[in-house]
C-alpha positions as CSV (number, residue, x, y, z in Angstrom):
1,M,0.2,0.0,-0.1
2,A,2.8,2.4,0.7
3,I,4.5,2.2,-2.2
4,Y,1.6,2.3,-4.2
5,F,0.2,5.2,-2.8
6,S,3.8,6.5,-3.2
7,L,4.4,6.3,-6.3
8,K,0.8,6.9,-7.4
9,I,1.0,11.0,-5.9
10,G,4.5,11.2,-7.6
11,L,6.7,10.9,-4.9
12,T,10.5,10.8,-5.4
13,H,11.4,8.0,-2.8
14,P,9.2,5.5,-2.3
15,F,11.6,3.1,-0.7
16,W,11.6,5.2,2.5
17,A,8.2,4.3,2.6
18,V,8.8,0.6,2.2
19,G,11.6,0.7,5.0
20,T,9.1,2.4,7.4
21,C,6.3,-0.1,7.3
22,Y,9.0,-2.8,7.9
23,V,10.5,-0.7,10.8
24,I,7.6,0.3,13.0
25,A,6.2,-3.6,12.1
26,A,4.7,-5.4,15.4
27,P,2.4,-8.1,16.2
28,L,0.2,-5.8,17.7
29,A,-1.8,-2.8,16.7
30,G,-0.8,-0.6,19.6
31,P,3.1,-0.5,19.1
32,V,2.9,0.2,15.7
33,R,0.5,3.2,16.0
34,S,2.8,4.6,18.4
35,K,5.9,3.8,17.0
36,G,4.5,5.1,13.7
37,L,3.9,8.8,15.4
38,Y,7.2,9.2,17.3
39,R,8.9,8.3,13.8
40,S,7.1,10.5,12.5
41,I,7.7,13.6,14.8
42,G,11.3,12.2,15.0
43,T,11.0,13.2,10.9
44,V,9.9,16.2,11.0
45,L,12.8,17.0,13.9
46,A,15.1,15.6,11.6
47,G,13.9,17.4,8.4
48,L,14.0,21.2,10.2
49,M,17.6,20.3,11.1
50,I,18.1,19.6,7.5
51,I,16.5,22.7,5.9
52,F,18.1,24.7,8.4
53,T,21.9,23.1,8.3
54,I,22.6,22.8,4.7
55,P,21.9,26.0,2.9
56,L,24.1,27.7,5.9
57,F,27.1,25.2,6.0
58,L,26.9,23.5,1.9
59,N,30.1,25.4,1.6
60,Y,31.9,24.6,5.0
61,R,31.4,21.0,5.1
62,P,33.6,20.2,7.8
63,I,31.3,22.1,10.3
64,Y,28.4,20.5,8.7
65,I,29.8,17.1,9.1
66,I,30.4,18.6,12.8
67,A,27.0,19.7,13.4
68,C,25.4,16.7,11.8
69,S,27.0,14.2,13.9
70,G,27.0,16.4,16.8
71,F,23.1,16.7,16.3
72,A,22.8,12.9,16.2
73,G,24.5,12.7,19.6
74,I,23.1,14.6,21.5
75,C,19.6,13.4,20.4
76,M,21.1,10.0,21.1
77,Y,22.0,11.4,24.4
78,V,18.5,12.8,25.3
79,S,16.9,9.6,23.6
80,L,18.9,7.4,26.6
81,L,17.8,9.4,29.6
82,D,14.1,8.7,28.4
83,R,13.1,5.2,29.3
84,T,10.4,4.6,27.4
85,P,9.2,4.1,23.7
86,R,8.7,7.7,23.6
87,A,12.9,7.7,23.3
88,Y,12.3,6.7,20.1
89,I,11.8,10.4,18.6
90,F,15.0,11.4,19.4
91,M,17.0,8.3,18.4
92,L,15.1,8.3,14.9
93,A,15.6,12.0,14.2
94,G,19.7,12.1,15.3
95,Y,20.3,9.1,12.3
96,T,17.0,10.4,10.1
97,A,19.4,13.7,9.7
98,A,21.9,11.8,8.3
99,I,19.8,9.8,6.1
100,I,18.3,13.0,4.5
101,G,21.2,15.2,4.2
102,T,24.4,13.0,3.8
103,P,23.2,11.9,0.3
104,L,22.2,15.8,-0.6
105,L,26.2,16.8,-0.2
106,N,26.7,15.4,-3.6
107,D,25.0,17.9,-5.1
108,T,26.5,21.6,-5.5
109,Q,23.5,23.1,-7.0
110,I,20.9,22.2,-3.8
111,I,20.8,25.7,-2.2
112,L,19.5,27.1,-5.5
113,E,17.2,24.2,-6.3
114,G,15.5,24.0,-3.2
115,T,16.4,20.1,-2.5
116,P,17.0,20.1,1.2
117,F,13.2,21.7,1.6
118,R,12.0,19.3,-1.0
119,T,13.7,16.2,0.0
120,A,13.2,16.5,3.9
121,A,9.1,17.0,2.8
122,D,9.4,14.4,0.8
123,R,11.0,12.0,3.5
124,V,8.1,13.1,5.9
125,L,5.5,12.6,3.5
126,E,6.9,8.9,2.5
127,I,6.9,8.2,6.7
128,T,3.2,9.8,7.1
129,I,1.7,7.5,4.0
130,A,3.9,4.4,5.5
131,L,2.5,4.8,9.2
132,C,-1.3,5.5,7.8
133,C,-1.1,2.5,6.0
134,S,1.0,0.2,8.6
135,A,-1.9,2.1,11.2
136,I,-5.1,0.9,8.8
137,V,-3.9,-2.4,7.9
138,H,-3.0,-3.4,11.8
139,S,-6.5,-1.4,12.8
140,L,-9.0,-2.8,10.5
141,V,-7.4,-5.9,8.8
142,F,-5.3,-7.6,11.5
143,P,-6.2,-6.1,14.7
144,Q,-3.9,-7.6,17.3
145,S,-4.4,-5.9,20.6
146,I,-1.7,-5.8,23.4
147,G,-4.5,-5.7,25.6
148,D,-5.0,-9.5,25.9
149,A,-1.3,-10.0,26.3
150,L,-1.2,-7.2,29.0
151,L,-4.2,-8.6,30.8
152,A,-2.3,-12.0,31.1
153,R,1.2,-10.5,32.3
154,L,-0.8,-8.5,34.8
155,D,-2.5,-11.5,36.4
156,Q,0.9,-13.6,35.8
157,T,2.6,-10.8,37.9
158,I,-0.4,-10.4,40.6
159,N,-0.1,-14.3,41.0
160,D,3.4,-14.4,41.4
161,A,3.3,-11.6,44.0
162,R,0.6,-13.7,46.3
163,K,2.6,-16.7,45.7
164,W,5.8,-14.8,47.1
165,T,4.0,-13.5,49.8
166,A,2.1,-16.9,50.7
167,D,5.6,-18.8,50.8
168,V,7.0,-15.9,53.2
169,L,4.3,-16.1,55.5
170,T,3.9,-19.7,55.9
171,G,7.6,-20.3,55.5
172,V,7.7,-22.1,52.4
173,K,11.2,-21.9,50.6
174,S,11.0,-21.0,46.7
175,A,13.0,-23.5,44.4
176,N,13.1,-20.9,42.1
177,A,16.4,-20.3,40.7
178,M,16.1,-16.7,40.3
179,P,15.4,-14.5,43.7
180,Q,11.6,-13.8,43.9
181,H,12.2,-10.0,44.4
182,R,14.4,-9.7,41.0
183,K,11.6,-11.7,38.9
184,L,9.1,-9.7,40.6
185,A,10.8,-6.2,39.5
186,Q,11.4,-7.4,36.0
187,D,7.9,-8.1,35.4
188,I,6.8,-4.5,36.6
189,T,9.2,-2.5,34.6
190,E,8.1,-4.7,31.2
191,L,4.5,-4.0,32.4
192,R,5.3,-0.3,32.4
193,M,7.1,-0.5,29.4
194,M,4.3,-2.3,27.5
195,A,1.4,0.1,29.4
196,T,2.6,3.3,27.2
197,H,1.1,1.6,24.1
198,L,-2.0,1.4,25.6
199,P,-3.7,4.9,24.4
200,F,-2.7,3.8,21.0
201,D,-4.6,0.4,21.3
202,T,-7.7,-0.8,19.8
203,H,-8.6,-2.9,23.1
204,N,-10.8,-1.7,25.4
205,I,-8.2,-1.4,27.9
206,R,-7.1,1.6,26.3
207,W,-9.8,3.2,28.7
208,T,-7.9,1.9,31.5
209,T,-4.4,3.3,31.0
210,Q,-4.5,5.5,34.6
211,V,-5.8,2.2,36.5
212,V,-3.3,0.3,34.8
213,Q,-0.2,2.4,35.9
214,A,-1.8,2.7,39.7
215,L,-1.9,-1.3,39.4
216,Y,1.9,-1.6,38.7
217,D,2.7,1.6,41.0
218,R,1.2,-0.4,43.9
219,L,3.1,-3.7,42.7
220,S,6.3,-1.8,43.0
221,T,5.4,-1.1,46.6
222,L,4.8,-4.9,47.5
223,V,8.4,-5.6,46.7
224,P,10.2,-3.8,49.3
225,L,7.3,-5.0,51.8
226,V,7.1,-8.9,51.4
227,S,11.1,-8.2,51.6
228,G,11.1,-6.8,54.8
229,I,8.1,-9.4,56.0
230,E,10.7,-12.0,55.1
231,N,13.8,-10.6,56.7
232,R,11.6,-9.4,59.8
233,I,10.1,-13.0,60.4
234,A,13.4,-15.0,59.6
235,A,14.8,-12.7,62.3
236,L,12.0,-13.2,65.0
237,T,11.6,-16.8,64.1
238,E,15.4,-17.1,65.1
239,G,15.0,-16.0,68.9
240,L,12.0,-17.0,71.7
241,S,10.1,-14.2,69.7
242,E,6.0,-14.4,69.9
243,I,6.3,-14.4,66.5
244,R,6.8,-18.2,67.3
245,S,3.2,-18.4,69.4
246,T,0.2,-20.0,67.8
247,A,-1.6,-16.8,67.9
248,W,1.2,-15.3,65.4
249,R,1.4,-18.8,63.4
250,T,-2.3,-18.8,62.8
251,L,-2.5,-14.7,62.0
252,L,0.3,-15.0,59.4
253,G,-1.3,-17.8,57.8
254,D,-4.9,-16.7,57.5
255,I,-3.7,-13.5,55.5
256,A,-1.5,-15.9,53.6
257,S,-4.6,-17.4,52.5
258,W,-6.7,-13.9,52.3
259,C,-3.8,-12.9,49.6
260,Q,-4.3,-16.1,47.8
261,R,-8.0,-15.5,47.6
262,G,-8.3,-12.2,45.9
263,R,-10.8,-9.6,46.1
264,S,-12.5,-9.7,49.5
265,S,-14.7,-7.7,51.8
266,P,-13.8,-4.8,53.8
267,E,-15.0,-6.7,56.9
268,R,-12.4,-9.2,56.3
269,V,-9.4,-6.9,55.4
270,R,-10.8,-4.8,58.7
271,N,-10.4,-7.9,61.0
272,L,-7.0,-9.0,59.9
273,K,-5.8,-5.8,60.7
274,N,-7.4,-5.7,64.0
275,R,-6.2,-9.1,64.7
276,I,-2.5,-7.6,64.0
277,N,-3.5,-4.5,66.2
278,E,-4.3,-6.9,69.0
279,L,-1.1,-8.8,68.7
280,L,1.0,-5.5,69.1
281,P,3.4,-5.4,72.1
282,E,3.0,-2.1,74.4
283,T,6.3,-0.4,74.3
284,S,8.6,1.4,76.5
285,A,11.4,3.2,77.6
286,E,12.7,-0.4,78.0
287,A,11.7,-2.2,75.1
288,S,13.1,-4.9,73.6
289,W,14.7,-5.3,70.6
290,E,12.0,-8.2,69.5
291,Q,9.5,-5.7,70.5
292,M,10.4,-3.1,68.0
293,L,11.1,-5.8,65.6
294,L,7.2,-7.2,66.1
295,I,6.1,-3.8,65.7
296,N,7.7,-3.3,62.4
297,L,6.6,-6.3,61.1
298,A,3.1,-5.0,61.8
299,S,3.8,-2.3,60.3
300,E,4.4,-3.6,57.1
301,L,1.6,-6.7,57.1
302,H,-0.7,-3.5,57.6
303,L,0.9,-1.9,54.2
304,M,1.3,-5.0,52.4
305,I,-2.7,-5.9,53.0
306,D,-3.4,-2.1,51.7
307,A,-0.9,-2.7,48.6
308,F,-2.6,-6.2,47.6
309,E,-6.2,-4.9,48.3
310,A,-5.5,-1.7,46.1
311,C,-4.2,-4.3,43.7
312,Y,-7.3,-6.3,43.7
313,E,-9.8,-3.5,43.5
314,F,-7.3,-2.2,40.7
315,R,-7.9,-5.1,38.8
316,Y,-11.3,-5.3,39.0
317,R,-11.7,-1.8,37.8
318,I,-9.8,-2.9,34.9
319,E,-12.0,-5.6,34.1
320,V,-15.3,-3.4,34.5
321,G,-13.3,-0.7,31.7
322,V,-12.2,-3.9,29.6
323,K,-16.0,-5.2,29.6
324,K,-18.1,-1.7,29.2
325,G,-15.6,0.2,27.3
326,V,-15.7,3.1,29.7
327,I,-12.9,5.2,31.0
328,Q,-11.8,4.0,34.3
329,E,-10.0,6.4,36.8
330,V,-8.9,6.2,40.6
331,P,-10.0,9.3,42.1
332,G,-6.9,11.0,44.3
333,T,-4.3,8.8,43.2
334,Q,-1.6,10.5,41.6
335,T,0.6,7.8,39.5
336,V,4.2,7.8,39.2
337,P,5.7,9.3,35.9
338,N,8.3,7.2,34.2
339,R,10.9,10.2,34.5
340,V,11.7,9.0,38.3
341,L,13.0,5.7,36.5
342,H,16.6,5.5,36.6
343,V,18.8,7.0,34.2
344,D,22.9,6.6,33.8
345,K,23.9,10.1,32.5
346,G,27.1,8.7,32.5
347,Q,26.6,5.7,30.4
348,A,24.3,7.7,28.2
349,L,27.3,10.2,27.5
350,M,29.6,7.2,26.5
351,A,26.9,6.0,24.0
352,A,26.1,9.6,22.5
353,A,30.0,10.1,22.2
354,G,30.2,7.1,20.3
355,V,27.4,7.6,17.7
356,T,29.0,10.9,17.2
357,I,32.9,10.1,16.9
358,S,31.8,6.9,14.4
359,T,29.6,9.2,12.3
360,I,32.4,11.9,12.2
361,I,35.0,9.2,11.1
362,C,33.3,8.3,8.3
363,Y,32.5,12.0,6.9
364,V,36.0,12.6,7.0
365,L,36.7,9.0,5.4
366,W,34.1,10.1,2.8
367,Y,35.1,13.8,2.2
368,V,38.8,13.2,2.0
369,T,38.7,10.5,-0.4
370,D,35.4,12.2,-2.7
371,W,34.2,8.4,-2.5
372,P,31.4,7.7,-5.0
373,T,28.4,6.6,-3.1
374,G,30.3,6.8,0.0
375,C,27.6,8.5,1.8
376,F,26.3,5.5,2.9
377,A,29.4,4.9,5.2
378,P,28.5,7.8,8.0
379,M,24.9,6.7,7.2
380,Y,25.2,3.5,8.5
381,A,27.4,4.5,10.9
382,C,24.9,6.5,12.6
383,I,22.1,4.1,12.2
384,M,23.9,1.2,14.0
385,S,25.8,2.9,16.3
386,S,22.1,4.4,17.6
387,I,20.2,1.5,17.6
388,F,22.8,-0.6,19.7
389,A,23.9,2.7,21.6
390,A,21.6,1.3,24.9
391,M,23.1,-1.9,25.3
392,D,26.2,-2.6,27.4
393,N,27.8,-3.8,25.1
394,P,26.9,-2.9,21.5
395,A,29.7,-4.5,19.6
396,P,27.9,-7.8,19.4
397,G,24.7,-6.8,18.1
398,L,27.2,-4.5,15.5
399,K,29.1,-7.5,14.4
400,V,25.6,-9.1,13.9
401,A,24.8,-5.9,11.7
402,F,27.7,-6.5,9.8
403,R,26.8,-10.0,8.8
404,Y,23.2,-9.8,8.0
405,T,24.4,-6.9,5.8
406,S,26.7,-9.1,4.2
407,Y,23.9,-11.7,3.3
408,S,21.9,-9.2,1.7
409,I,24.4,-8.7,-0.8
410,P,23.0,-11.1,-3.6
411,F,19.5,-10.0,-2.8
412,A,20.5,-6.5,-3.4
413,V,22.3,-7.6,-6.8
414,L,19.1,-9.4,-7.9
415,Y,16.7,-6.5,-7.4
416,L,19.2,-3.4,-8.6
417,T,20.6,-5.5,-11.8
418,I,17.4,-7.8,-12.8
419,L,14.0,-7.6,-11.5
420,I,13.5,-3.8,-10.8
421,P,14.5,-2.6,-14.3
422,S,12.5,-5.6,-15.9
423,T,9.4,-3.8,-14.3
424,H,7.4,-1.1,-16.1
425,T,4.5,-0.9,-13.9
426,I,3.6,-0.5,-10.1
427,E,1.6,-3.8,-10.2
428,M,4.8,-5.7,-11.5
429,L,7.1,-3.6,-9.5
430,L,5.2,-5.4,-6.3
431,L,4.9,-8.8,-7.7
432,M,8.5,-8.7,-8.1
433,M,8.9,-7.5,-4.3
434,A,6.7,-9.8,-2.7
435,P,8.7,-13.1,-2.1
436,F,11.6,-11.7,-0.7
437,F,10.1,-8.9,1.2
438,L,7.1,-11.5,2.6
439,W,9.9,-13.8,3.5
440,M,11.8,-11.0,5.7
441,G,8.3,-10.4,7.0
442,I,7.8,-13.8,8.5
443,Y,11.2,-13.9,10.4
444,I,10.4,-10.2,11.2
445,G,7.5,-11.3,13.3
446,R,9.7,-13.3,15.3
447,P,11.1,-12.2,18.3
448,A,14.1,-14.1,18.1
449,T,15.0,-13.3,14.7
450,A,13.3,-10.0,14.4
451,G,16.5,-7.6,14.7
452,A,19.0,-9.6,12.5
453,Y,16.3,-10.1,9.4
454,L,15.6,-6.3,9.9
455,I,18.5,-5.5,9.3
456,M,19.2,-7.6,6.5
457,L,15.7,-6.2,4.9
458,M,16.7,-2.4,5.4
459,A,20.6,-2.7,4.3
460,V,18.8,-4.4,0.8
461,V,15.7,-1.3,1.2
462,G,19.0,1.2,1.8
463,L,20.5,0.4,-1.8
464,L,17.0,0.4,-3.5
465,M,17.3,4.2,-2.7
466,L,20.0,4.3,-5.3
467,Y,17.2,4.5,-7.7
468,D,15.7,7.7,-6.1
469,F,18.8,9.5,-6.7
470,G,19.3,8.4,-10.1
471,Q,22.5,6.4,-9.1
472,A,21.1,2.6,-9.7
473,D,24.3,1.5,-11.5
474,M,26.8,-1.4,-10.8
475,T,29.8,0.9,-10.0
476,S,27.5,2.6,-7.5
477,Y,26.1,-0.5,-5.9
478,I,29.1,-1.7,-5.3
479,N,30.4,1.5,-3.7
480,G,27.4,1.9,-1.7
481,Q,27.9,-1.7,-0.3
482,I,31.3,-1.2,0.3
483,A,30.1,1.8,2.5
484,Q,27.4,0.4,4.6
485,L,29.8,-2.3,5.9
486,V,32.7,-0.4,6.2
487,G,30.2,1.9,8.5
488,I,29.1,-0.6,10.6
489,G,32.9,-1.6,10.6
490,V,33.8,1.7,12.3
491,G,30.9,1.8,14.5
492,L,32.2,-1.4,16.0
493,F,35.7,-0.2,16.0
494,V,34.7,3.1,17.8
495,V,32.2,1.3,20.5
496,R,35.6,-1.1,21.3
497,I,37.5,1.5,22.2
498,L,34.8,3.7,24.3
499,R,32.5,0.8,25.2
500,N,35.0,-1.3,27.2
501,V,32.7,-3.3,29.4
502,D,33.0,-4.2,32.9
503,L,29.9,-5.5,34.1
504,E,31.2,-5.0,37.8
505,R,31.5,-1.4,37.7
506,I,28.2,-0.6,35.8
507,I,26.8,-3.1,39.0
508,R,28.8,-0.4,41.2
509,R,27.4,2.4,39.7
510,I,23.2,1.5,39.6
511,T,23.7,0.6,43.3
512,R,25.7,3.9,44.2
513,S,22.7,5.5,42.7
514,G,20.7,4.3,45.6
515,W,22.9,5.3,48.1
516,E,22.9,8.8,46.6
517,D,19.1,9.1,46.6
518,I,19.1,7.9,50.4
519,A,21.6,10.8,51.1
520,R,19.9,13.3,49.6
521,M,16.4,12.2,51.2
522,A,18.2,12.5,54.5
523,R,20.0,15.3,53.6
524,T,16.8,17.4,52.6
525,M,14.2,16.0,54.7
526,R,11.4,16.7,52.2
527,P,8.9,14.0,51.8
528,V,8.8,12.0,49.3
529,S,6.0,9.8,47.8
530,V,6.5,5.7,48.7
531,A,5.4,5.0,45.2
532,V,8.2,7.0,43.3
533,T,10.6,5.5,45.7
534,A,9.8,2.0,45.6
535,V,9.2,2.8,41.4
536,R,12.6,3.9,41.1
537,M,14.6,1.4,43.3
538,I,12.6,-1.6,41.7
539,D,13.5,-0.4,38.3
540,R,17.3,-0.7,39.8
541,V,16.6,-3.9,40.6
542,N,15.3,-4.6,37.3
543,L,18.5,-2.7,35.8
544,L,20.8,-5.2,37.8
545,A,19.0,-8.4,37.4
546,P,20.3,-9.2,33.8
547,R,23.6,-8.1,35.2
548,L,24.0,-9.8,38.3
549,A,23.3,-13.3,36.5
550,A,26.0,-12.7,34.3
551,V,28.8,-11.9,36.7
552,E,27.2,-14.1,39.6
553,S,27.5,-17.3,36.6
554,Q,31.1,-16.7,36.4
555,K,32.0,-15.2,40.4
556,G,29.2,-16.3,42.4
557,P,27.0,-14.3,44.0
558,L,27.8,-10.6,45.0
559,S,26.6,-9.3,47.9
560,L,25.4,-5.4,47.4
561,G,22.8,-5.3,49.6
562,L,20.1,-4.4,46.8
563,M,16.9,-4.9,49.2
564,E,18.5,-3.8,52.1
565,D,18.9,-0.2,50.4
566,I,15.4,-0.3,49.0
567,R,13.8,-1.2,52.3
568,V,15.7,1.8,54.2
569,S,14.9,4.3,51.4
570,V,11.1,3.5,52.0
571,N,10.8,3.4,55.4
572,L,12.9,7.1,55.4
573,T,10.0,8.1,53.6
574,F,7.9,6.8,56.3
575,L,10.0,8.9,58.7
576,L,9.8,12.1,56.4
577,D,6.2,11.7,56.7
578,S,6.3,11.9,60.4
579,Q,7.8,14.8,61.0
580,E,5.0,16.5,61.9
581,F,4.2,13.9,65.0
582,L,7.8,14.1,66.4
583,A,7.5,18.1,66.1
584,E,4.7,17.6,68.4
585,N,5.9,15.6,71.0
586,G,9.2,18.2,71.1
587,M,11.8,15.7,69.1
588,S,13.3,16.4,65.9
589,S,15.0,13.9,63.7
590,A,17.5,16.5,62.0
591,D,20.7,15.1,63.8
592,F,19.5,11.3,62.7
593,M,18.9,12.4,59.2
594,T,22.2,14.4,59.1
595,A,23.8,10.9,60.5
596,L,22.2,8.9,57.9
597,A,23.4,11.3,54.6
598,D,26.9,11.3,56.3
599,Y,26.8,7.8,56.6
600,F,26.1,6.8,53.4
601,N,28.1,10.0,51.7
602,A,30.9,8.1,53.4
603,K,30.1,5.0,51.3
604,L,29.9,6.7,48.0
605,K,33.3,7.8,49.1
606,Q,34.5,4.3,49.8
607,A,35.6,5.6,53.0
608,Q,36.1,3.2,56.0
609,G,33.4,3.6,58.9
610,D,31.9,1.7,61.4
611,G,28.8,3.8,61.1
612,R,28.8,4.3,65.1
613,A,27.8,8.1,64.9
614,L,24.9,7.2,63.1
615,L,23.9,4.1,65.3
616,I,24.3,6.5,68.1
617,Q,21.5,9.3,67.0
618,L,19.2,6.2,65.7
619,D,19.5,4.3,69.0
620,R,18.9,7.6,71.0
621,L,15.8,8.6,68.5
622,L,14.4,5.1,69.0
623,Y,14.4,4.7,72.7
624,Q,13.1,8.5,72.7
625,I,10.0,7.3,70.6
626,C,9.6,4.0,72.7
627,A,9.1,6.2,76.2
628,L,6.2,8.1,74.4
629,P,2.5,7.1,75.4
630,S,0.8,4.3,73.0
631,S,-0.3,6.0,69.7
632,E,-0.9,4.9,65.9
633,G,1.8,7.8,65.5
634,K,4.6,6.3,68.0
635,N,4.2,2.8,66.1
636,R,4.5,4.2,63.0
637,V,7.7,6.3,63.6
638,M,9.1,3.2,65.6
639,A,8.6,1.0,62.8
640,A,10.4,3.3,60.5
641,L,13.4,3.6,62.7
642,A,13.1,-0.3,63.5
643,G,13.0,-1.1,60.0
644,I,16.2,1.3,59.2
645,R,18.2,-0.4,62.1
646,K,17.8,-3.7,60.9
647,D,18.8,-3.2,57.5
648,I,22.0,-1.1,58.3
649,F,22.8,-2.6,61.1
650,P,21.4,-6.4,61.4
651,N,23.9,-7.7,64.1
652,T,24.7,-4.8,66.2
653,L,24.0,-4.4,69.9
654,F,22.5,-1.4,71.1
655,L,24.2,0.9,72.6
656,K,23.4,1.9,75.9
657,V,21.8,5.8,75.4
658,V,19.4,6.8,77.7
659,V,16.5,9.1,76.8
660,S,17.9,12.1,78.4
661,R,19.9,12.4,75.3
662,R,23.6,12.0,77.4
663,D,26.6,10.3,74.8
664,P,26.4,6.6,75.1
665,E,28.9,5.7,77.8
């Protein structure tokens, strides 16, 4: 459809439309429509860049080379800072500028002929035609919705969370190779990425976008809560704690059964919470560590029940929205935006530098040698470096690109020399293209082979563009094919130098980001949303999971304290929300917060220290809270402080700090 309409209305670059249809192709309608929209926006940005820069720098090509390469690098950097499919806008804008502008530098009369504007406009029109054709086919002819797949993943993730929680509460050890918190973190992040396509989908689930977002925000908060409950139960079970009593065991078993059962009546939830409160110990200035841990456990059980109840309610609302096709919202609930996800600015800068440097090298090589159709070298260096830039190690991907671009050579020769020259009508052109393009489409539709065969097809489409520029001869083809491979080779050479992969260094850097967040929260003492904190931290766990698996397979388990850091950050948010309660009782957490910030800043600087200053402030504040009359606020603050102490100083005895603020003996 795309090539037919392009030729019918007289556009001069129909193979651009063909390539776009395959690039945005996906099994589901939502990603096709969203990716098509993002691609059209990125193409407009690239077109504007070409329209302004080529007339300015035509006679100063070195400046244009720097401008175009720098634009690609800046776009790549911005793209990597956006962890959603929307990032495609910027990545595509960067390498599309090279696709549009580079071939135009062969023509010294382009300013007089207005070619930059016409070429950019053609590119936008071709992309728009391809977008419309793909959207029509995927929406009307083969409307495969993301709704069913997303609902299945949602239910599976909720079931995994329920099973993990039930195992923790009943003391069942999981036999899974991957720790449950890592698996759940990975599922939640994948759901978040899938949900970005919901507004573009054909399924009724698009009316529940806000509810879906609220659901996986709540699932994110479950990870540190269930992990904390598991840790507290294990610690309490080791001693002669009340947790081993029949009442506690029965209660934990009933909560596990409630989690497994799913949505239930509010009376059932209230009954469970009341039973938890009935088992809470009374605390005073002489409170024991076991009593503090029990209060922390009880608080986390309350929060876990609330989180599960919200998940069940949100899932019910999604079901209603899907069946009735009406907008479903969660009044008063603020969903966590994707901008809070972890970004590695250092890694993004190195990736952007790789794109810029490889593109500049190829531009210089083409410019110095005056290589006929050597424009494909900077184009492919920019394209392939951008596509694989998000990887820790782009080299394997670039090797695959080089190999499958080589595989495209016989097909490109066949089309350029025999098949297309023998066609004289649009219908005959479509028949000639059908065997190869349909065959490629089958493999592109399979996730395991999509990337490699898309590269192979786009290499053929790229050389067919020689017809668009009136250069379809064997000399141009040979030079163009060699230039493609040279561009990929230069990109591979650059990333080998710049992106020397050290997974342990990447793991440490992501871990340090968590420490920076905790230190900043403690230093500023500004209340932060629990959901925001949990989402960001769980996203880091997801980023670390595959890297940890690769390192641990070679060197054994790494002790990073990931979940401890997450639980500290979540408990810190609860403590920051309790500043008013502390002030009402004549107390301040400022000294403790300062000591906590100093402790994590010292970890960032790799300074050696035992954390004694933090422990003094923590124990002092904890015992001051214990001395207060019983109240919900007291238990909330005590639970947060006890949780922080258990995660930072799990085996450290209490300092004999008295409530009167005297220093310990």
